[in-house]
C-alpha positions as CSV (number, residue, x, y, z in Angstrom):
1,M,85.0,95.7,117.5
2,T,82.9,92.7,118.4
3,G,80.3,91.2,116.2
4,F,77.6,92.0,118.7
5,W,78.6,95.7,118.7
6,C,78.4,95.8,114.9
7,F,75.0,94.1,115.0
8,M,73.7,96.7,117.6
9,L,75.0,99.6,115.5
10,A,73.1,98.2,112.5
11,M,69.9,97.9,114.6
12,E,70.4,101.4,116.1
13,L,70.7,102.9,112.6
14,L,67.4,101.3,111.4
15,I,65.0,103.9,112.7
16,P,66.9,107.0,111.4
17,L,67.4,105.3,108.0
18,A,63.7,104.3,107.9
19,M,62.7,107.9,108.7
20,L,64.9,109.2,105.9
21,L,63.5,106.7,103.4
22,V,59.9,106.9,104.4
23,G,60.1,110.7,104.7
24,R,61.4,110.9,101.2
25,R,58.7,108.6,100.0
26,F,56.0,110.7,101.7
27,C,57.4,113.9,100.1
28,K,57.8,112.5,96.6
29,S,55.0,110.0,96.2
30,P,52.7,109.7,99.3
31,P,49.9,107.1,99.3
32,S,47.5,108.4,96.6
33,R,44.3,107.7,98.5
34,V,43.2,108.0,102.1
35,N,43.5,104.5,103.5
36,G,43.7,102.7,106.9
37,L,46.7,100.6,106.0
38,Y,49.6,102.7,105.0
39,G,50.7,106.3,105.6
40,Y,50.4,109.0,108.2
41,R,47.0,107.9,109.6
42,T,45.4,110.1,112.3
43,P,41.8,111.2,112.4
44,R,42.7,114.7,111.4
45,S,44.9,113.6,108.4
46,M,42.2,111.2,107.1
47,K,39.4,113.8,106.9
48,N,39.8,114.1,103.1
49,Q,42.4,114.0,100.3
50,D,43.6,117.5,101.0
51,T,44.4,116.9,104.7
52,W,45.9,113.5,103.7
53,A,48.3,115.1,101.1
54,F,49.2,118.0,103.5
55,A,50.0,115.6,106.4
56,H,52.2,113.5,104.3
57,R,54.2,116.5,102.9
58,R,54.6,117.8,106.4
59,C,55.5,114.5,108.0
60,G,57.9,113.6,105.1
61,R,59.9,116.8,105.4
62,L,60.1,116.5,109.2
63,W,61.1,112.9,109.1
64,M,63.8,113.6,106.5
65,R,65.2,116.3,108.8
66,L,65.0,114.3,112.0
67,G,66.3,111.1,110.3
68,G,69.2,113.1,108.9
69,A,70.1,114.5,112.3
70,M,69.6,111.2,114.2
71,L,71.7,109.1,111.8
72,P,75.1,110.7,112.6
73,A,74.1,111.4,116.2
74,T,73.3,107.7,116.7
75,A,76.5,106.6,115.0
76,L,78.5,108.9,117.4
77,A,76.5,107.9,120.5
78,S,77.0,104.2,119.7
79,L,80.8,104.7,120.2
80,V,80.1,105.0,123.9
81,S,79.5,101.2,124.0
82,L,82.5,100.3,121.8
83,G,84.8,97.9,123.7
84,R,82.3,97.5,126.6
85,P,80.7,94.2,127.7
86,D,77.9,92.9,125.5
87,S,75.4,93.4,128.3
88,F,76.2,97.1,128.4
89,T,76.1,97.4,124.6
90,G,72.7,95.7,124.6
91,W,71.2,97.9,127.3
92,Y,72.7,101.1,125.9
93,G,71.6,100.2,122.4
94,G,68.1,99.6,123.6
95,A,68.1,103.0,125.3
96,L,69.2,104.6,122.0
97,V,66.4,102.9,120.1
98,G,63.9,103.9,122.8
99,A,65.0,107.5,122.5
100,Q,64.6,107.3,118.7
101,C,61.1,105.9,119.1
102,G,60.3,108.8,121.3
103,V,61.5,111.3,118.7
104,M,59.5,109.6,116.0
105,A,56.4,109.6,118.2
106,L,56.8,113.2,119.2
107,S,57.1,114.1,115.5
108,L,53.3,113.8,115.4
109,V,52.9,116.9,117.5
110,P,54.1,119.5,114.9
111,V,52.3,117.8,112.1
112,E,49.0,117.7,114.0
113,R,49.5,121.3,115.0
114,A,50.0,122.3,111.4
115,L,46.9,120.3,110.4
116,K,44.8,122.0,113.1
117,R,46.2,125.5,112.1
118,T,45.5,124.9,108.4
119,F,42.2,123.0,108.5
120,D,39.0,123.2,110.5
121,E,37.4,120.3,112.3
122,N,35.7,119.1,109.1
123,G,38.9,119.2,107.0
124,N,38.2,122.4,105.2
125,R,41.0,124.8,104.7
126,R,41.0,127.9,106.9
127,E,41.3,131.3,105.3
128,G,44.6,133.1,105.6
129,G,46.7,130.0,106.2
130,H,50.4,130.2,106.2
131,P,51.9,130.3,102.6
132,S,53.8,127.1,103.2
133,D,50.5,125.4,103.9
134,T,49.2,125.7,100.4
135,P,48.7,122.5,98.4
136,A,51.4,121.4,96.0
137,P,50.8,122.0,92.3
């Protein structure tokens, strides 16, 4: 194992670890007020406090699942570059991180779909929403 490979492994694990930690934070104690600085900020999630809390619960659970899956997958995938030249390790690691960024960006899709299904365009809850879409006590 070279020092560069170990460095790249650490960098490759940052996004899955961040998704796990931020996901847990969003589930347990999301930002208390709608704000433009921190949190899951999309026009639909920032309509009101209800949409804000809903989006953070959804995103948090999703990021915990995705981060938990990506962490071991990334560790295993990084073994491909073990013992290879540093140039290969760097390019391969960059591709892994790019794929992780893609997964993280695509995680917006199910959260936005759930928001659209649960709330109207003004942020009011729709009648007959899915039971898992009810607010936390």
